[in-house]
C-alpha positions as CSV (number, residue, x, y, z in Angstrom):
1,M,-50.6,40.7,-70.0
2,S,-51.0,37.5,-72.0
3,S,-49.0,34.4,-71.2
4,A,-46.7,32.8,-73.7
5,T,-48.1,29.3,-73.2
6,P,-50.7,28.1,-75.7
7,N,-54.3,27.6,-74.7
8,R,-54.8,23.9,-73.9
9,T,-58.6,23.8,-73.9
10,P,-60.4,20.7,-75.3
11,I,-61.2,22.6,-78.5
12,H,-57.4,22.6,-79.4
13,A,-56.7,19.0,-78.8
14,I,-57.1,15.6,-80.4
15,P,-59.5,13.5,-78.2
16,D,-57.3,10.4,-78.1
17,D,-54.0,12.2,-77.7
18,P,-52.8,11.7,-74.1
19,E,-50.3,14.6,-74.4
20,S,-53.0,17.0,-75.7
21,S,-50.5,18.2,-78.3
22,I,-51.6,21.4,-80.1
23,Y,-48.8,20.7,-82.6
24,R,-50.2,17.3,-83.4
25,F,-53.7,18.8,-83.7
26,I,-52.4,21.3,-86.3
27,I,-50.5,18.7,-88.3
28,V,-53.4,16.2,-88.4
29,A,-56.0,18.9,-89.3
30,A,-53.7,20.3,-92.0
31,K,-53.3,16.9,-93.6
32,R,-57.0,16.3,-93.5
33,A,-57.7,19.7,-95.0
34,R,-55.4,18.8,-97.9
35,Q,-57.4,15.6,-98.4
36,L,-60.7,17.6,-98.4
37,Q,-59.3,20.1,-100.9
38,G,-58.2,17.2,-103.1
39,G,-61.8,15.9,-103.3
40,A,-62.2,13.6,-100.3
41,R,-65.6,13.5,-98.7
42,S,-66.2,15.1,-95.3
43,F,-67.1,12.9,-92.4
44,L,-69.5,15.7,-91.2
45,P,-73.0,15.4,-92.6
46,G,-74.1,18.2,-94.9
47,T,-71.2,20.4,-94.3
48,A,-70.7,23.5,-96.5
49,K,-67.7,24.7,-94.4
50,K,-64.3,25.6,-95.8
51,P,-62.0,22.6,-95.9
52,T,-59.8,23.9,-93.1
53,V,-62.7,24.5,-90.8
54,A,-64.3,21.2,-91.6
55,A,-60.9,19.4,-91.0
56,M,-60.5,21.0,-87.6
57,E,-64.0,20.0,-86.6
58,E,-63.5,16.4,-87.8
59,V,-60.2,16.2,-85.8
60,R,-61.9,17.7,-82.7
61,R,-64.7,15.2,-82.9
62,G,-62.3,12.3,-83.2
63,L,-63.5,11.4,-86.7
64,V,-60.0,11.4,-88.2
65,S,-57.7,8.5,-87.4
66,Y,-53.9,9.0,-87.4
67,S,-50.8,7.2,-86.4
68,D,-47.6,8.6,-84.8
69,A,-44.6,7.6,-87.0
70,T,-42.2,8.1,-84.1
71,Q,-44.1,5.7,-81.8
72,A,-44.3,3.1,-84.7
73,A,-40.5,3.3,-85.2
74,E,-39.9,2.8,-81.5
75,I,-42.2,-0.3,-81.4
76,L,-40.5,-1.7,-84.5
77,A,-37.0,-1.1,-83.0
78,N,-38.0,-2.8,-79.7
79,E,-39.4,-5.8,-81.6
80,Q,-36.2,-6.2,-83.6
81,K,-34.2,-6.2,-80.4
82,D,-36.1,-9.1,-79.0
């Protein structure tokens, strides 16, 4: 019987994500794949992989930077209070 919880191995997480969010991994990789499909150059040397596979590998290796809009909004709200 398989469990309903997702597999939380390092292969399914963003390296600098303290929550190891699989959802965040998917969103970041999908956005990167769209960039690659639009003509952006891959961060991986000599890759002939499909854009989705290359994007997931780049995210896994920590080559793609991202920012969390929710955290940015919270920081901005806290700064405006002060």
